[in-house]
N, C-alpha and C positions, 0 to 999 in steps of 0.2 A: 667179664662184665663190669662196666664202668659206671660211676656215678657217686656223688657224695652219699657216705654211710654204707655203700655197698660193702666195703671191707670190714668196717667198723660199725655195726656187725651184723648187717641184714643177710649177708651171705651165711653167716653162722646160724642165724635163726632159721632160714630156709632149710639148711641141713638137718636142723632138730626137727622141723615138721615133717621132712621126708622119712627120718628115722622112726617117727612116731606112726607114720602110715605104714612103713615097712613091718614094723613090729605088729600092727593091728592085722595085717594080711597074713601073718603066719598062724593066727588063731591059737596060739600057744597059751597054756596056763602060767600065770605068774604068781609069785608069792608076794607081790606088792603092786603098787601103781606108779605111774609116771605123771608128774605135774609140770606144765610149762607155765612159767611166770614171766610175763613181760612187763617192765617197769620203766618209767621215765627218771630223769634227773640223775642217772648214773655219772655223768661227767660233772656234775657240780655237788657231789656228796651224798646223793640218793635220798634227800629229805622228803621228797613226794613219792618215792618209790619203795626201795627196800627198807630204808630207815624207818618209814612209816609202817610197813608190815611187820617189822621187828617189834616196834613199840605196841601195836595192836595184837601181837602174839599170834599173827598169821604165817610168819616166816618160817617154812621149813618144817612144819609140824609133823612130828613122827618120821622125819626124813633120815634115810640112811646114807645120803650122799647128795652133792649138787655139782653140776656141770655147767660152766659158763662159756658162751660161744665167741669169746673175745678173739681178735686176730693175733694168734700166739706164734706166728711164723714157723710152725711145725714142732714147737715144743710144748710141754705142758707146764703151766704156771701153777706152782703148789703154794706160792708165797708173794706177797705184795708189800711195798712201802706204805706207810702211813703219809698223811698230808694234813697240813694246815696251811690255808691260802688266806691272805689279807689285802685288803686296799687300804692304804695309809694316805691320808689327806693333811697336808700341811698349810697353815694359814698365814697371811700377811695383810698388807695394806697398799691398796693401788695408789699410784700418782704417776703424773706425767714424767717422762725421762729427764726432762730439764729440771724437774723438781724431785728428783728421786730421793733426795734426803728427807722428804716429807713423807715417804711410803716405807713400808717394811716388806722386804723381799722374800716371798714364800719359797722361791726356787733356792735361794742361798740357805734358808732355813732347811729345806728339804735335804740339802747336800750335808749339812751337819747331821741329821738323822740317818742318813745312808752311811756316813762314815762310821757311825757306831755299829751299825747293823753289819758292815763289813768286818769289823773285829769279831763279831759273833760268827760270821760266816767262815772266817780263817779258822776258828776253834771248831766248828761243826764238821767241816770237810776235811779234817784229820782223821775222822772216825770211819771205819770201814765195816761191812758186813761179812759174816762168814758163810752166808747163803751162796748156793750155786748160782751163777749169773752167766749171761751171754757174752759172746766175745766183744759185742759192741758198748757193753755196759762198763761202768767204773763202780769199783766197790765202795766208793766214798758216799757219806750221807750227803744231802743236798740243800743247799739254800740259794735260791735264784731271787736276785733283786732286779726290779724294774721290767719284768716281762711285759708289762703294760705301763705307760706313764703319760702324764699330760699336765696342762695348766697354762695360766696366763690368758691375756685377752688380745694382746698385740705386741710387736717387737719394740714399740716405743712406750710401753707402759709397765711400770713395776708390777709384777704378778702378785696377785692378792690370794691366790691358791695354786697349789701344785699336788699332784698326786702320783703314786707309784703302787706297784704290787708287789708282795712278798710271797713266793712259794716255797715252803719248807717241806722237804720230802724226807721221810723218817724211816730208817732201816728197822728190820724186825727186832733187833737187839735193843732199841730205844723205846722210851716211854712217850706217849703222845702228850700227856699232861705235863710232863716233865720239860719237854722241848717247846710246847707252847708257852709255858710259864716263863721260860728264858727269853723267848721272842718278845712277849708282852712287857718284860722287866725293861728291856732296852728301850721301848716306846714310852713306858712309864716314867723313865729316868729322864727322857728328853722333855717331857711335859713338866718335870720338877724343875728343870732347868730353864724354864721359860719359853720353850718352844710350843706354840698352840698347834696342837693336831688332834686328829681322832682317827679310828680305824674301824673298818666293817670286816668280819669274818665271812669269807666267800664260801669256803667249805673246810671241813676237818673230818678225818677219818683215821682209824687206827690200822697199823700193820697188821699182818696176819700171816700165818705159817700152818700148813697141814703136812702130816708125815706122809712120805711118799708109799709107806707100807700098809696103808688101810685097804680094806676089801675094795674099795672104789678106785684107789690109785692103782693097784695091781691089775683089776679089770681093765681099766683104761689103757695101762701100759700093754697087756696082752692083745688087746684089739687093734692098737696102733701096728704092732708087730704083725699081726695077721693080715692087715690091710695093706700096709706100705712096705713091709719087710724091714723096717728100720727100728732100732732099739729106742724106746721112749726116753727123752732128757726131761728131767725135772729142774725148773730155773726160777728165780726170782723175777716177778714182773717189775719193771722199772717204774711203774705208776701205781695208782690206786686201783683196787678190784673190789668187786661186789661180793667176793669169797668171804671177805673179812666179816660179813653179817652172819653167815653160816658157821664160820670157824668158831666164833664168839659163843655160839650155841652148842659147839662140841660136834658139829656135823662136818664130815670131811668134804672139802669143796675144792675144785680145780677148775682152771680155765684152759681150754683147748678149742682152737678154732681154725677155720680154713684161710683167713686172711694173713696178709703181711703187716705187721706193725708198721713198718718203714713207709707204707704208702698210706696209712690211715690219717684222716683229718686233711689230706693234701688236695690239690686242685685235680688230680687225675687218679683218683681213688678208684680201685678195681679189687676183683678177686678172680681167682682161677676156678672156672666151673668144674674141671675135674677134681681140684681140691675139695670143693664142696660135696661131691658125690662121695669121694674117699670119707670125708668127714661124716656124712650121713651114715655111712657103713658102720664107721668106728663108734659113732653114738649108739647105733642100734645093737651091735655086738656087745657093747660094754653093758647096756640095759639087760640084754638076755643073759649075760654072765652073771650079773649082780642079782638078778630078780628071778632066776630060774627055780622051779619048784624043787 
């Protein structure tokens, strides 16, 4: 099935809904209950979704485990990188190209800021994680400069503003507050040296890790083996996951879904309906295993 959002993660949500219907049809007695929580803002830090639920005390109350329907490409994600994402804006003064000496070039100032961040990038990306990772991933910590950028008004005008993004992805062995402080220290040093700039935090979130050997982890692995015949593999997610909110409360949390991460957010996003059916069975069997009387 094709369509934006089908892989990430509407296919997984449908699998969860069918799993709940299947469990209801069994009329079995459970020693607990299943709660399905659908939230917004997951791609931008969860401020209006899981972060709000956590602050209000609603998140995972009395929960014994949490499953997330992200497109995991057939593996279980039991850990995720943290993130701090900024938009940095550098200012100057506009002038006609023929009178550029009367202006102050924000683009050239921005390059001075980027050069200092590149020094931090070289330091950051020497670090590596000990977590299990997929073949397509690198173990190094991540600092991406200029995922988005822009500025100026015309080719013949000295630019009075330029902007770019900074996306810092933090391995589970690193501390978000420490890495955030290092990033902001570079920007503060640029300001002290006379470069006018400001920044906006677009998202931030902690890394997280859950033990493979929790009751939920073992039940999920058994269900995958029963339905697919494959041995479950636990890996680090290359991005930020909502499992971090639950892990912070001591609730074992894992992501497992029918989609392929490689097609998520792409122009031809899709999921395999057969994988969705398998995933629905895995969700249902996992719940039966965990909540049986």
